[in-house]
Legacy VTK file of the C-alpha trace (Angstrom):
# vtk DataFile Version 3.0
C-alpha trace
ASCII
DATASET POLYDATA
POINTS 525 float
49.032 116.248 109.355
51.052 119.951 108.525
48.592 122.305 107.812
49.842 123.150 104.548
48.768 119.872 103.459
45.089 119.963 104.689
42.229 120.497 102.411
40.407 122.338 104.723
40.502 126.458 104.381
42.873 127.667 106.842
40.130 130.273 107.681
36.534 129.072 107.458
35.358 132.715 107.455
36.801 133.425 103.736
34.705 131.914 101.827
35.979 129.046 99.205
37.250 130.693 95.918
35.358 130.401 92.299
37.676 127.930 89.799
39.097 129.421 86.498
37.775 126.699 85.107
34.827 127.366 82.724
35.892 131.051 83.089
38.547 130.690 80.322
38.788 131.922 77.012
40.730 129.586 74.493
42.522 127.084 76.414
40.626 126.024 80.096
43.420 125.238 81.963
42.291 123.563 85.524
43.916 125.518 88.537
45.727 122.810 91.190
44.149 123.191 94.491
47.801 123.050 95.955
48.157 124.188 99.985
50.920 126.037 101.060
52.561 128.332 103.556
55.168 130.370 103.573
56.863 133.664 105.953
55.706 136.573 104.935
58.323 138.905 104.501
57.357 142.661 105.089
59.148 145.739 105.147
59.138 149.714 105.011
61.855 152.263 105.234
63.521 152.151 108.422
60.718 150.312 110.451
61.033 146.991 108.655
60.563 143.633 110.435
59.263 140.213 109.603
56.437 137.918 110.311
54.935 134.930 109.984
51.635 133.841 109.056
49.795 130.644 108.470
47.838 132.367 105.366
51.235 133.543 103.617
52.172 131.352 100.658
54.651 131.138 97.713
56.111 134.183 96.129
58.015 133.638 93.408
57.822 130.465 91.587
60.862 128.064 90.659
61.754 130.938 87.896
62.476 134.881 89.071
61.097 136.241 85.778
57.622 136.564 87.602
58.900 138.847 90.311
61.249 141.116 87.482
59.575 144.669 86.426
57.439 144.962 83.284
60.225 147.092 81.823
62.782 144.662 82.602
61.446 141.839 81.016
60.969 144.153 78.140
64.454 144.651 78.045
64.947 141.613 78.378
62.909 139.917 75.586
63.830 142.557 73.264
67.968 141.465 74.094
66.929 137.892 73.478
67.914 136.837 76.922
64.544 135.140 77.565
61.760 134.828 75.170
57.790 136.030 75.593
56.699 132.408 75.544
59.065 131.786 78.534
57.454 134.766 80.241
53.649 134.031 79.590
54.238 130.868 80.543
56.126 131.453 84.179
52.922 133.843 84.851
50.554 131.361 84.153
52.350 129.016 86.288
52.585 131.533 88.917
48.875 132.256 88.668
47.957 128.444 88.940
50.105 128.406 92.224
48.543 131.617 93.915
45.223 132.109 92.737
43.350 129.244 94.179
44.159 131.258 97.473
43.556 134.610 96.733
40.651 134.416 94.009
42.298 137.000 92.164
42.274 136.212 88.258
38.925 135.601 87.193
39.182 134.715 83.424
42.164 133.268 81.605
42.532 133.872 77.641
45.770 131.680 78.026
45.591 129.999 74.204
45.700 133.496 73.122
48.430 134.635 75.185
50.834 131.718 74.196
49.568 132.190 70.201
50.546 136.006 70.917
53.694 135.432 72.471
54.930 133.235 69.814
53.950 135.913 67.179
55.760 138.550 69.460
59.063 136.455 69.637
58.516 136.080 65.767
58.271 139.772 65.306
61.047 140.052 66.942
63.406 137.504 65.156
62.246 139.704 61.750
63.632 142.886 63.652
60.090 144.577 64.336
59.409 146.089 68.128
56.429 147.205 68.987
57.193 149.297 72.031
58.960 148.621 75.371
56.339 146.513 76.710
56.962 143.916 73.736
55.947 140.504 74.654
55.164 141.144 78.115
52.015 140.017 79.790
49.541 141.812 81.847
46.181 141.331 83.468
43.576 144.083 83.321
40.705 144.966 85.827
37.269 143.092 84.906
35.667 146.055 84.450
37.212 147.162 81.310
36.414 145.678 78.419
38.415 143.340 76.487
37.842 141.925 72.869
36.793 138.279 72.932
37.324 138.141 76.694
34.804 137.410 79.319
33.915 141.236 80.655
31.654 140.760 83.533
32.350 144.398 85.789
31.350 141.857 88.672
27.691 142.215 87.463
25.637 139.046 86.655
23.801 141.008 84.212
27.346 140.431 82.076
28.379 137.201 83.009
28.223 135.879 79.403
29.185 138.971 77.908
32.136 138.698 75.557
32.965 142.302 74.151
33.820 142.736 70.544
36.674 145.448 70.909
39.094 146.626 73.699
38.749 149.183 76.099
40.829 152.265 74.457
43.647 151.001 77.157
43.846 147.790 76.721
43.774 148.265 73.082
46.650 150.680 73.279
48.758 148.156 75.303
48.074 145.749 72.959
49.243 147.588 70.298
52.438 148.293 72.082
53.330 144.280 72.123
52.044 143.860 75.633
50.126 140.235 76.102
46.712 140.013 78.152
46.728 136.741 80.116
42.931 137.666 81.779
41.022 139.458 83.905
41.151 140.177 87.536
38.801 140.902 90.009
36.493 143.681 90.961
33.752 144.562 93.033
30.173 145.130 90.657
30.791 148.325 88.742
33.586 149.164 90.982
31.330 150.591 93.281
29.536 147.662 94.993
31.857 146.125 97.567
30.693 147.479 100.057
32.391 146.159 103.445
34.068 143.482 101.956
36.431 145.514 99.270
36.842 143.073 96.074
33.696 140.972 96.300
31.019 140.670 93.582
28.141 138.001 93.297
29.493 136.455 90.080
32.981 135.450 91.279
33.109 135.953 95.190
35.909 136.889 97.711
38.558 138.368 97.073
41.960 137.565 99.087
44.851 139.745 100.232
48.182 137.696 99.558
50.205 139.070 102.734
47.164 137.382 104.656
44.140 135.541 103.108
42.520 136.356 105.908
42.312 139.975 104.938
40.978 141.940 102.250
43.134 143.415 99.303
41.172 146.134 99.592
39.225 147.812 96.205
38.042 148.217 93.756
41.134 147.373 92.076
41.452 144.295 94.413
42.393 142.098 92.210
44.588 143.909 90.329
46.590 144.745 93.664
46.463 141.122 94.823
47.716 139.283 91.555
50.461 141.640 90.854
51.739 141.363 94.180
51.481 137.685 94.105
53.792 137.922 91.074
50.827 136.481 89.017
50.581 139.612 86.183
53.511 142.193 85.657
51.040 145.143 85.832
47.324 145.672 86.099
45.243 148.866 85.433
42.838 150.207 87.378
39.975 152.340 88.273
39.901 154.545 90.956
36.756 157.097 91.693
37.834 157.496 95.794
40.737 155.315 95.568
40.349 152.261 94.265
43.960 152.195 92.481
45.456 153.672 95.733
43.864 151.512 98.466
44.927 148.072 96.939
48.268 149.403 96.555
48.524 150.095 100.268
47.011 147.411 100.937
49.123 144.636 98.805
52.283 146.770 99.086
52.743 147.822 95.433
52.779 150.928 93.156
49.346 152.621 92.449
48.928 155.883 90.161
45.791 157.989 90.377
46.642 160.360 87.344
45.564 163.733 86.530
41.264 163.897 85.633
41.985 163.926 81.634
45.063 162.041 81.404
44.205 158.448 80.350
40.496 158.080 78.374
37.856 156.060 80.030
36.275 154.464 76.876
35.387 150.814 77.382
35.335 150.950 81.174
32.166 150.060 83.646
31.318 153.036 84.478
32.276 154.885 81.886
32.836 158.688 81.227
30.221 161.626 81.600
27.466 162.529 84.068
27.944 164.634 87.112
30.608 162.635 88.701
33.344 162.136 85.576
36.026 163.533 87.256
36.458 161.633 90.043
37.040 158.440 87.906
40.301 157.755 86.563
42.372 154.695 85.026
45.908 154.157 86.025
48.439 151.602 86.306
49.164 148.808 89.218
52.634 147.111 89.370
55.432 146.423 91.693
58.101 148.679 90.745
57.579 152.505 90.513
59.720 152.329 87.021
56.866 150.402 85.721
54.532 152.716 86.382
56.747 155.170 84.379
57.054 152.885 81.371
52.912 152.449 81.207
51.674 155.966 81.848
53.028 157.432 78.241
51.362 154.610 76.523
47.642 154.845 77.756
47.798 158.549 77.962
46.028 161.167 75.764
42.687 161.980 73.446
40.915 159.050 71.996
38.352 160.670 70.752
35.579 159.168 72.495
36.387 160.340 75.662
36.065 164.389 75.750
37.867 164.504 79.429
40.810 163.484 77.947
43.081 166.018 77.235
46.577 166.095 75.365
48.358 167.428 77.932
52.142 167.494 78.342
54.199 164.849 80.294
56.858 165.162 81.910
60.250 163.049 82.841
60.457 161.900 86.450
64.259 161.254 85.351
64.494 165.594 85.261
63.094 166.408 88.360
64.608 167.602 91.009
64.176 166.276 93.855
66.234 168.762 96.211
64.284 171.821 95.152
60.861 170.221 96.246
58.412 172.256 98.444
56.772 169.158 100.518
53.992 169.278 102.414
53.025 166.590 104.978
50.488 165.607 107.396
49.788 162.657 109.265
46.062 163.190 110.344
43.391 164.635 108.599
41.035 165.485 111.256
38.419 162.373 110.169
40.079 159.507 111.154
43.448 159.297 113.136
45.723 156.911 111.641
47.708 153.858 113.761
50.815 154.996 115.202
52.803 152.469 112.493
51.512 154.626 109.617
52.200 158.130 111.281
55.581 156.884 111.689
55.676 155.977 108.397
54.841 159.307 107.273
57.147 161.119 109.103
60.165 158.949 108.245
59.475 159.901 104.069
59.092 163.523 105.406
62.613 163.122 107.082
63.924 161.223 104.077
63.330 164.659 101.638
64.386 166.845 104.677
67.619 165.197 104.322
68.101 165.680 100.803
67.771 169.226 100.978
63.891 169.789 100.137
62.027 172.209 102.077
59.651 170.412 104.112
56.580 171.174 106.068
54.095 169.974 108.427
50.880 171.334 107.046
47.386 170.514 105.844
44.621 171.705 103.796
42.011 170.964 105.832
39.827 169.134 103.141
38.671 166.208 103.942
36.160 166.446 105.985
33.975 168.667 103.795
34.885 166.940 100.849
33.624 163.723 102.387
30.687 165.521 102.994
30.175 166.874 99.750
30.849 163.322 97.571
28.182 162.002 99.770
25.828 164.222 99.110
26.079 164.250 95.294
26.637 160.546 94.826
23.526 159.677 96.677
21.413 163.074 95.591
19.433 160.650 93.316
18.166 157.696 95.459
20.630 155.183 93.192
18.979 156.299 89.684
22.335 156.586 88.579
23.270 153.639 89.451
19.816 151.529 88.557
20.697 152.930 85.086
24.197 150.853 85.082
22.169 147.709 85.984
19.669 148.177 83.645
22.566 148.675 80.743
24.004 145.511 82.149
20.552 143.499 82.278
20.926 143.030 86.071
18.154 141.908 87.938
20.182 141.092 90.825
22.859 143.277 92.414
25.260 143.515 94.763
24.375 144.324 98.412
26.897 147.246 97.876
24.922 148.410 95.049
21.333 147.572 96.379
22.368 149.557 99.734
22.406 152.777 97.690
19.399 151.880 96.261
17.338 154.130 98.160
14.993 156.198 96.043
15.529 159.152 98.815
16.426 162.148 96.567
17.440 166.038 97.374
15.770 169.092 95.521
17.851 169.929 92.657
18.441 173.179 94.128
20.384 171.586 96.754
22.198 169.666 94.270
23.360 172.629 92.166
23.891 174.362 95.663
26.754 171.256 96.507
27.831 171.428 93.099
29.031 174.856 93.371
30.196 173.972 97.327
32.538 171.153 95.342
33.859 173.728 93.184
34.844 176.312 95.829
36.588 173.442 97.758
38.862 172.853 94.370
39.595 176.488 94.202
40.208 177.019 97.883
42.714 173.327 97.786
44.448 174.593 94.296
45.388 177.968 96.222
46.706 176.130 98.941
48.419 174.162 96.729
50.565 176.603 94.851
53.044 176.627 97.750
53.783 173.003 97.565
55.234 170.835 94.637
54.221 167.458 96.507
51.980 165.995 99.584
53.141 163.261 101.830
50.115 161.665 104.035
48.572 158.221 104.751
46.375 156.260 101.949
44.551 154.748 104.675
44.300 155.070 108.310
44.502 151.614 108.467
46.093 148.216 106.803
44.239 146.077 105.284
41.416 145.110 107.323
40.042 141.296 107.889
37.505 140.338 105.880
35.290 139.946 109.479
36.206 143.246 110.653
36.193 146.428 107.855
37.477 149.329 108.559
35.115 152.827 108.852
33.872 153.629 105.356
35.806 157.581 105.863
38.975 155.806 106.651
40.652 156.568 103.853
42.673 159.722 102.786
42.140 159.243 99.128
38.496 160.465 98.242
39.369 164.395 98.538
42.253 164.016 95.483
39.417 162.455 93.064
37.276 165.386 94.239
40.231 167.961 93.084
41.352 166.313 90.472
44.755 165.958 91.164
47.416 163.030 90.668
48.613 160.540 93.772
50.621 157.623 93.942
51.181 155.337 96.381
54.245 153.378 97.215
55.027 150.634 99.895
56.938 152.359 102.522
55.721 150.867 105.757
54.962 147.812 107.820
51.369 147.743 109.925
51.681 146.026 113.813
49.925 142.888 111.981
52.649 142.329 109.694
50.948 143.969 106.810
52.075 146.523 103.899
51.452 150.412 104.400
51.619 152.617 101.653
52.546 156.247 101.714
50.500 158.459 99.672
52.302 161.377 97.916
49.876 163.887 95.770
51.158 166.547 93.210
49.832 169.237 91.112
47.823 168.632 88.463
49.550 167.379 85.339
52.801 167.079 87.469
52.844 163.229 87.874
55.994 163.235 86.709
57.213 164.845 90.097
55.338 162.508 91.832
56.860 159.408 90.311
60.509 160.715 90.953
59.140 161.151 94.937
57.800 157.468 94.576
61.187 156.155 93.067
63.298 157.991 95.406
61.328 156.226 99.116
61.527 152.721 97.327
64.919 152.773 97.552
64.434 152.081 101.071
60.717 150.925 100.827
59.242 149.171 98.153
57.321 145.768 97.215
58.273 142.774 99.133
57.338 139.120 98.164
54.341 137.799 100.509
56.072 134.843 101.358
59.059 132.538 100.685
58.739 129.556 98.329
57.065 126.517 100.178
54.522 124.939 97.996
53.533 121.088 98.299
53.401 118.831 95.370
LINES 1 526
525 0 1 2 3 4 5 6 7 8 9 10 11 12 13 14 15 16 17 18 19 20 21 22 23 24 25 26 27 28 29 30 31 32 33 34 35 36 37 38 39 40 41 42 43 44 45 46 47 48 49 50 51 52 53 54 55 56 57 58 59 60 61 62 63 64 65 66 67 68 69 70 71 72 73 74 75 76 77 78 79 80 81 82 83 84 85 86 87 88 89 90 91 92 93 94 95 96 97 98 99 100 101 102 103 104 105 106 107 108 109 110 111 112 113 114 115 116 117 118 119 120 121 122 123 124 125 126 127 128 129 130 131 132 133 134 135 136 137 138 139 140 141 142 143 144 145 146 147 148 149 150 151 152 153 154 155 156 157 158 159 160 161 162 163 164 165 166 167 168 169 170 171 172 173 174 175 176 177 178 179 180 181 182 183 184 185 186 187 188 189 190 191 192 193 194 195 196 197 198 199 200 201 202 203 204 205 206 207 208 209 210 211 212 213 214 215 216 217 218 219 220 221 222 223 224 225 226 227 228 229 230 231 232 233 234 235 236 237 238 239 240 241 242 243 244 245 246 247 248 249 250 251 252 253 254 255 256 257 258 259 260 261 262 263 264 265 266 267 268 269 270 271 272 273 274 275 276 277 278 279 280 281 282 283 284 285 286 287 288 289 290 291 292 293 294 295 296 297 298 299 300 301 302 303 304 305 306 307 308 309 310 311 312 313 314 315 316 317 318 319 320 321 322 323 324 325 326 327 328 329 330 331 332 333 334 335 336 337 338 339 340 341 342 343 344 345 346 347 348 349 350 351 352 353 354 355 356 357 358 359 360 361 362 363 364 365 366 367 368 369 370 371 372 373 374 375 376 377 378 379 380 381 382 383 384 385 386 387 388 389 390 391 392 393 394 395 396 397 398 399 400 401 402 403 404 405 406 407 408 409 410 411 412 413 414 415 416 417 418 419 420 421 422 423 424 425 426 427 428 429 430 431 432 433 434 435 436 437 438 439 440 441 442 443 444 445 446 447 448 449 450 451 452 453 454 455 456 457 458 459 460 461 462 463 464 465 466 467 468 469 470 471 472 473 474 475 476 477 478 479 480 481 482 483 484 485 486 487 488 489 490 491 492 493 494 495 496 497 498 499 500 501 502 503 504 505 506 507 508 509 510 511 512 513 514 515 516 517 518 519 520 521 522 523 524
């Protein structure tokens, strides 16, 4: 029997994914257990290559609607080249095909989505347009509350929780005409994945669409996996230390962590406030940079709940002069040295900007080692009391291993805590002074590609958390390929409030890199 037709898991080390049956609000559509393989087409910049893997799979399906950008779909719907109903049904079909292998979508609201699509088409027939995403379907990370749709945040205490109100970003997207398909998987409270990436005790493990024996990283791993596999036009993730950017890197898509204060976090688990308030940001994940540009203005701005959200102007990436940019790049943060392919990717991107006429210099601010030390000291300072408050609020008695490991009860003196808070501010000030000489930074996202489930990468392998500490905006776009044939994403970091600059840079690199489908069509019937 061909391995694609076998009913046995291709990798017995990967736990079987739970069915969507019983997790849906509205129609309960049983997900068929089709088995299929394909060639994982992977490429990036000048380092394009093709690798075949037994755990690759079909993307896209017979309809090419699901591989288009959300921006393009919105235009097609407004111009009546396609109906919202057709687009929603195409994405629901794609979820049915790909989700049994990757376990990325953990709850569906299929009936409601179809009804909203019909309503969107009817409004359009009357000449009413809600916005650029009118009739375009999306998924949302399960750490964000959704009215009438199961919202667990990956925690057992919330496994039956159905909110009566949307999180601010969800409400804004729906008001703008976008249609929610369902929820994407997350570790418990986005923090409890441990070495397993996107994993929790409610829904289990999410797998990487390029190779299901590998993780999509986390914590927005469900979002990254389903967007990459064309099961959603876009998603909104959260980023506390790299949780948007790492899945974008691992899944070969685009992910933006905006400047702290750009997007309100109301309705997210964990929410706004507290000692680590400035670390956490919400931002979009999509296959194409133009979708990030479309989505960001919709979700930005104060909601008069999240006190950190400010009405900062948002620049237009189309107005950015790339030739006039001052670019720093580095390939090693003096904590963990990246793979040769990762270093080559960054150097290739730097060369692209140098050839444009930008002023490019290899330079490193030197803040990662100290930044890691500060964050580690502060987040563990209360012995896990802030984790316990989350568990208590959710009514969770059995935390995930990743959360339980932090419930140490070992505290530090208040004087030491306040000292480290001051050290953090001093580091922020020093790095901001360094950044005044540059418009953007090119650097790795992670030192390694997406790890195998059985072989997690070192905890400090990320190049992302320093920019949660600084609060600066950072975007990831695919621009390389690992020796294993997995995507590599380059991280582009900008000055505070300069999302327009980094998105313009990402769009330029996307022309010779960018998302590539995880596989070619070969599905068992």
